[in-house]
C-alpha positions in Angstrom: 0.0 0.0 0.0 1.1 3.5 -0.7 0.6 5.8 2.3 1.1 9.5 2.3 2.5 10.8 5.6 3.7 7.3 6.6 6.6 7.3 9.0 6.9 3.9 10.6 5.2 0.4 10.7 5.3 -1.8 13.8 3.9 -5.4 13.9 2.8 -6.4 17.4 1.5 -9.9 17.6 -1.4 -10.0 15.0 -1.8 -6.2 14.9 -0.1 -3.7 12.6 0.5 -0.2 13.8 1.1 2.6 11.3 2.7 5.8 12.6 2.3 9.0 10.7 -0.3 11.4 9.4 -3.7 9.8 10.1 -5.5 11.0 6.9 -2.6 10.2 4.6 -2.4 6.6 6.0 -6.2 6.1 5.8 -6.2 7.3 2.2 -3.7 4.6 1.4 -6.2 1.9 2.5 -8.8 3.2 0.0 -12.2 1.8 0.8 -10.8 -0.8 3.2 -11.9 -0.3 6.8 -9.3 -0.5 9.6 -10.0 -1.9 13.0 -9.1 1.3 15.0 -7.7 4.8 14.6 -5.9 6.4 17.5 -5.1 10.0 16.7 -4.1 13.3 18.2 -5.1 16.0 15.7 -4.0 19.6 15.9 -6.3 21.4 18.4 -6.2 24.8 16.8 -4.9 26.5 20.0 -1.5 27.8 18.6 0.7 25.5 20.7 3.1 25.0 17.8 6.1 27.0 18.9 6.9 30.7 18.6 7.6 33.3 21.2 9.3 32.5 24.5 6.9 31.3 27.1 7.4 31.1 30.8 6.2 27.8 32.0 4.2 28.0 35.2 6.3 27.2 38.2 9.5 27.3 36.3 12.0 30.1 35.7 13.1 28.6 32.4 11.9 30.4 29.2 11.2 28.1 26.3 11.3 29.1 22.7 10.6 27.0 19.7 10.5 27.6 15.9 6.9 28.5 14.9 5.6 25.7 12.7 1.9 26.7 12.1 0.6 23.2 12.4 -1.7 24.1 15.3 -3.2 27.2 13.9 -6.7 25.7 13.3 -8.5 22.5 14.1 -9.3 20.0 11.3 -12.3 20.5 9.2 -15.4 18.4 10.1 -15.0 16.5 6.8 -11.8 14.9 8.2 -13.8 13.4 11.1 -16.4 12.1 8.7 -13.7 10.3 6.7 -12.1 9.0 9.9 -15.4 7.5 11.2 -16.2 6.0 7.7 -12.7 4.3 7.5 -12.5 2.8 11.0 -14.5 0.5 13.2 -13.3 2.1 16.5 -11.8 5.5 17.3 -9.8 7.2 20.1 -9.3 10.9 19.5 -7.0 12.8 21.9 -8.2 16.3 22.8 -11.7 15.3 21.9 -13.1 18.3 23.8 -11.8 20.6 21.0 -13.8 18.7 18.4 -17.2 18.1 20.0 -18.9 19.8 17.1 -17.6 17.0 14.9 -18.0 14.0 17.1 -21.0 11.8 17.8 -22.4 11.3 21.2 -20.3 8.9 23.3 -20.2 7.6 26.8 -16.7 6.2 26.3 -14.6 9.2 27.3 -11.3 8.8 29.0 -9.8 11.4 31.3 -6.0 11.3 31.2 -4.5 12.7 34.4 -1.2 13.9 33.0 0.4 14.9 36.3 2.8 17.1 34.5 2.5 20.6 36.0 3.6 23.6 34.0 1.1 25.8 32.2 -0.5 23.0 30.2 -3.7 21.3 31.2 -3.6 19.0 34.2 -5.4 16.4 32.1 -6.8 15.7 28.7 -10.1 14.3 27.4 -9.9 11.5 24.9 -13.0 10.6 22.9 -13.6 6.9 22.2 -16.3 5.2 20.3 -16.5 2.5 23.1 -19.8 2.1 24.9 -18.3 2.2 28.4 -18.4 4.6 31.3 -15.9 7.4 31.7 -12.4 6.2 32.8 -9.5 8.0 34.5 -6.1 6.9 33.4 
C-alpha cells in the first residue's frame, strides 16, 4: 500500500501499527476499513512554537520555531472520513472537536500529572460504549 505521511510500521502480535499522518495513512487503504484509529489531531490553539513562554512554576523560558501546524483544528469532513474508515476510534483532545463527534459515553480522562502551564489532564473521545475512565 502507498501511504502519504507514513513514517513507521510496527507489527505487534497479530496487529499492525502505522505511525504518521492519520489521513494520509487512511487514504492509502482506499475503501478498506481499519480496526481502529488512535489520533491526536491539531487542536487549533496555537501550541506550535513561537515566542518564548514562561512555563508556570519554572524560571526557564522556552522558545521553539513557529511551525503553524496548530493554527486551526481539522475540518469536520476529516472526522467524517475517519469514522467511515475505521471500526473504532480514540481521539485525543476530543473536547476541542465536540462539534464534529457523535455522542459517546466512552470518554477517558487522562490525568497527566505534568505541572507547568498546560492542562492537568486531557479528554480522549472513544467510540466505546463504556463509562468514563480515568487513566
